LUMLUMNU-781515 format. One line per 3 residues: number of its first residue (from 0); their letters; for each residue x, y, z of C-alpha. Coordinates in pm, 1 decimal. Layout:
<kolgus>
NUM) a) X Y Z; ...
</kolgus>
This chain:
<kolgus>
0) mgr) 543.6 732.6 -2717.8; 579.3 881.9 -2356.6; 592.0 659.3 -2054.2
3) lqq) 234.7 738.9 -1948.6; 80.3 642.6 -2294.1; 296.1 331.7 -2303.3
6) sik) 174.8 226.0 -1967.0; -184.2 288.8 -2061.8; -132.2 61.4 -2367.5
9) ehs) 27.0 -205.4 -2161.9; -256.6 -182.8 -1905.3; -520.6 -205.0 -2174.0
12) rff) -349.7 -495.7 -2342.5; -350.7 -699.1 -2018.6; -710.1 -642.5 -1938.5
15) eni) -807.4 -726.8 -2296.9; -673.9 -1075.3 -2226.6; -918.2 -1133.1 -1942.1
18) hiq) -1204.4 -1334.5 -2086.2; -1513.8 -1383.3 -1871.6; -1805.3 -1616.3 -1980.7
21) pdd) -2148.7 -1522.1 -1893.5; -2221.3 -1869.3 -1740.5; -1931.7 -1801.1 -1491.0
24) idy) -2092.3 -1496.1 -1321.8; -2421.1 -1418.4 -1137.0; -2562.3 -1077.1 -1145.3
27) nia) -2781.4 -1156.7 -843.8; -2446.7 -1145.9 -647.0; -2340.9 -819.5 -817.6
30) nsy) -2686.9 -658.6 -742.4; -2654.5 -752.9 -375.8; -2379.2 -492.1 -341.8
33) lpf) -2593.9 -204.1 -456.4; -2754.7 -124.7 -109.1; -2409.5 -113.1 37.7
36) fkl) -2283.8 120.2 -231.4; -2580.6 345.5 -192.2; -2531.4 357.4 193.3
39) ids) -2167.4 466.8 140.9; -2288.0 731.1 -101.4; -2543.1 854.4 148.2
42) lqt) -2271.0 914.6 403.6; -2095.4 1146.9 156.0; -1746.8 1029.5 262.0
45) sli) -1573.6 838.1 -8.7; -1707.3 821.1 -364.9; -1763.8 475.7 -514.5
48) vsf) -1674.8 337.3 -851.1; -1720.0 -41.5 -917.4; -1596.8 -180.6 -1242.7
51) dfy) -1742.5 -488.0 -1433.8; -1457.4 -677.9 -1608.2; -1715.1 -880.2 -1796.1
54) krd) -1901.3 -592.8 -1962.9; -1586.5 -377.8 -1949.6; -1787.9 -78.5 -1818.5
57) yfy) -1876.5 67.2 -1480.1; -2116.9 -140.2 -1271.9; -2174.0 149.6 -1030.7
60) cse) -2048.0 499.8 -996.4; -2138.4 764.1 -744.9; -2374.7 1013.2 -883.7
63) rfn) -2169.1 1295.7 -730.9; -1845.6 1175.2 -893.0; -1838.8 1417.4 -1187.0
66) evf) -1967.6 1715.5 -954.8; -1703.1 1663.5 -686.3; -1399.0 1590.6 -898.5
69) gfh) -1467.5 1814.8 -1193.7; -1532.3 1588.6 -1495.2; -1852.4 1755.5 -1609.7
72) knk) -1772.7 1731.5 -1987.3; -1658.6 1362.2 -1963.5; -1917.0 1158.1 -1775.1
75) lph) -1719.3 887.6 -1607.8; -1977.3 601.8 -1634.7; -1967.3 623.1 -2013.8
78) vdh) -1601.8 606.1 -2058.6; -1335.9 335.4 -2015.0; -1013.2 324.8 -1808.1
81) kfi) -818.5 501.8 -2090.5; -995.4 826.4 -2015.7; -915.6 846.8 -1651.8
84) rgr) -553.0 696.1 -1690.4; -489.2 939.9 -1976.7; -554.7 1233.5 -1728.5
87) fhp) -279.2 1117.8 -1484.0; 26.5 1336.9 -1434.1; 289.9 1214.8 -1680.2
90) ddf) 513.2 1116.6 -1381.2; 242.8 897.5 -1230.4; 255.8 628.9 -1506.9
93) iin) 357.1 402.4 -1221.8; -14.6 370.2 -1119.2; -72.3 187.1 -1445.3
96) tgs) 257.0 -21.2 -1443.9; 190.8 -109.8 -1076.9; -155.7 -234.5 -1167.2
99) vkt) -8.7 -459.8 -1438.6; 251.1 -594.6 -1198.1; -26.6 -669.0 -947.8
102) lhy) -231.7 -847.2 -1206.0; 60.7 -1077.0 -1296.1; 101.6 -1148.1 -925.4
105) fyr) -279.7 -1203.7 -891.3; -284.3 -1482.5 -1142.4; 5.6 -1656.0 -971.2
108) lpv) -184.6 -1675.0 -651.0; -429.9 -1974.0 -555.1; -787.5 -1862.8 -641.3
111) ekr) -885.7 -1859.5 -274.5; -624.4 -1594.3 -190.3; -685.3 -1363.7 -487.2
114) knl) -945.8 -1151.2 -310.4; -695.0 -1066.7 -32.6; -525.8 -798.5 -236.4
117) rli) -585.3 -431.5 -192.6; -430.8 -158.7 -414.2; -378.4 193.7 -283.7
120) hef) -313.6 469.7 -547.7; -222.8 825.8 -477.6; -187.6 1018.0 -791.1
123) ril) -237.4 1356.5 -957.8; -504.4 1391.4 -1231.6; -611.3 1680.8 -1442.3
126) nda) -989.9 1759.1 -1435.4; -1206.2 1926.1 -1697.9; -1120.5 2271.0 -1555.1
129) gkw) -768.2 2216.2 -1635.3; -678.6 2180.9 -1257.1; -449.4 1923.0 -1107.5
132) irm) -594.9 1742.3 -811.9; -437.0 1488.4 -594.4; -643.0 1166.0 -528.0
135) ivq) -629.2 871.4 -306.1; -798.9 559.8 -432.6; -835.6 227.4 -245.1
138) ndi) -910.2 -62.4 -471.3; -1044.4 -394.1 -355.0; -1157.2 -711.1 -547.5
141) lel) -1511.7 -790.4 -469.5; -1606.4 -1096.4 -685.8; -1417.0 -1344.7 -912.7
144) dkk) -1582.9 -1541.8 -1183.6; -1601.3 -1928.1 -1148.2; -1258.7 -1961.1 -1310.0
147) gnm) -1092.3 -1712.1 -1077.2; -1088.8 -1409.1 -1306.0; -1137.0 -1073.4 -1156.5
150) wld) -1498.2 -980.3 -1219.0; -1611.8 -692.1 -994.9; -1389.6 -450.6 -804.2
153) lkl) -1457.1 -161.2 -566.4; -1279.7 173.6 -573.1; -1307.6 429.3 -299.6
156) wdf) -1211.2 776.0 -432.1; -1106.9 1061.7 -202.9; -914.1 1386.2 -229.7
159) spe) -566.8 1356.6 -67.5; -562.7 1539.4 265.5; -271.0 1736.4 133.1
162) qdi) -317.2 1872.7 -210.1; 55.7 1874.8 -286.8; 71.9 1865.8 -662.1
165) eap) 456.0 1857.1 -656.0; 478.2 1539.5 -448.3; 531.7 1207.3 -650.3
168) grf) 257.1 963.8 -692.0; 254.5 623.5 -512.4; 132.7 277.1 -565.5
171) icr) 100.4 4.9 -308.1; -34.4 -354.5 -335.8; -70.9 -514.7 -3.5
174) nkt) -229.2 -825.3 153.9; -544.8 -724.5 348.3; -499.5 -1030.8 581.0
177) sge) -136.5 -1023.3 671.8; -61.5 -664.1 602.2; 232.6 -752.3 379.6
180) iii) 342.9 -500.0 124.1; 379.8 -688.7 -197.7; 445.1 -411.7 -455.2
183) ale) 548.0 -45.0 -370.9; 620.8 206.7 -648.0; 676.5 576.0 -633.5
186) spv) 681.6 824.5 -918.8; 1015.6 960.9 -1032.9; 1116.5 1318.8 -961.4
189) ksg) 850.7 1548.2 -1115.4; 888.7 1652.0 -1476.6; 1065.6 1980.6 -1525.6
192) tni) 1281.4 1986.7 -1200.7; 1598.6 1893.8 -1400.3; 1530.6 2149.0 -1683.6
195) ssr) 1813.9 2394.5 -1711.3; 1769.3 2762.3 -1743.4; 1884.5 2761.7 -2102.8
198) ere) 1631.5 2477.7 -2188.7; 1361.4 2681.0 -2010.0; 1457.1 2980.5 -2223.6
201) vls) 1438.5 2775.5 -2542.6; 1103.3 2632.0 -2446.7; 964.4 2975.5 -2380.4
204) lva) 1068.9 3085.3 -2728.5; 916.6 2760.1 -2877.7; 596.7 2856.5 -2702.0
207) rgm) 606.3 3187.0 -2880.2; 608.3 3005.8 -3211.0; 967.4 3071.3 -3296.0
210) kse) 1165.6 2829.7 -3515.2; 1502.3 2677.6 -3423.6; 1688.5 2920.4 -3641.0
213) eia) 1504.2 3225.4 -3505.4; 1578.6 3105.7 -3153.2; 1944.0 3045.6 -3235.8
216) ekl) 1977.8 3401.3 -3362.7; 1808.8 3549.6 -3053.9; 2022.1 3348.5 -2805.1
219) cis) 2340.7 3374.2 -3010.5; 2389.3 3002.3 -3031.5; 2376.8 2755.8 -3323.7
222) ant) 2060.4 2599.5 -3460.7; 2222.6 2259.5 -3390.4; 2244.9 2352.2 -3018.4
225) vnn) 1881.5 2469.7 -3012.0; 1781.9 2138.8 -3165.1; 1984.7 1945.2 -2907.3
228) hrr) 1794.9 2139.1 -2634.1; 1462.9 2056.9 -2781.8; 1540.1 1688.2 -2801.2
231) kll) 1646.1 1691.2 -2428.8; 1323.5 1872.9 -2344.8; 1110.2 1609.1 -2503.5
234) kkl) 1294.9 1339.8 -2316.3; 1286.7 1515.7 -1981.2; 920.2 1600.4 -2012.5
237) dvs) 836.4 1257.5 -2154.3; 640.2 1386.5 -2445.5; 648.7 1322.7 -2824.8
240) nss) 652.8 1661.8 -2980.7; 718.7 2038.5 -2907.5; 343.2 2114.7 -2889.1
243) eav) 303.6 1854.5 -2608.2; 614.0 1991.2 -2433.0; 477.6 2342.9 -2430.5
246) tla) 132.7 2236.8 -2316.6; 270.8 2035.9 -2030.4; 530.6 2288.2 -1937.4
249) mkl) 250.1 2552.8 -1901.8; 39.4 2319.8 -1689.2; 338.2 2246.2 -1449.0
252) gii) 437.5 2614.1 -1428.1; 781.7 2560.9 -1591.3; 713.2 2843.5 -1833.4
</kolgus>
């Protein structure tokens, strides 16, 4: 299992342990935010997503979300976090791990200070057109339940001003009141930058459907050496098998 999939699993496991009782929330409070959400939408600046941790579904999502970001085949309001997080660039798993670290920190805080946290994500995500886009998302906690659990949040989605797909993703958790940076993470060097010319050559031949023995004969090396290259490629690209390696390498322009 790659780091991205592992981070999604850890993120989902943590959220599954948040149990909110219906008597501890009031949807009159939630509905009071709707005019504000619609006003922001009408300005056509940031796009809004609000998640309801009781229903484990979206409380509100900008109608233009799919149109602007290109998720036409996958309607965001009808899917859970795993869909979006599974579209992250493999190196941007730090967005998921940073969220989990923040939640651990969140539950160590006194209840009255928990809404002071703001998360800022900058990451690369693949849309339905197969295009990598770079996003900035600011995430604030709107409401807690009566026991102090996170209930409603607010995410403002924007395109990053610079669509540099090669730059690493970033995760920041800061205190909105004091400005203190609590957690700061950055993605590792992008997948593929440390792939040797020989590994790239092997991967190109794998993409053509050639077996290790055929590749060995073509490159005048042993099949054992080819298999060593293949194992290293899986590790460097953080994937589970050759098919995933080829798919990712083509998306990243490695082959």
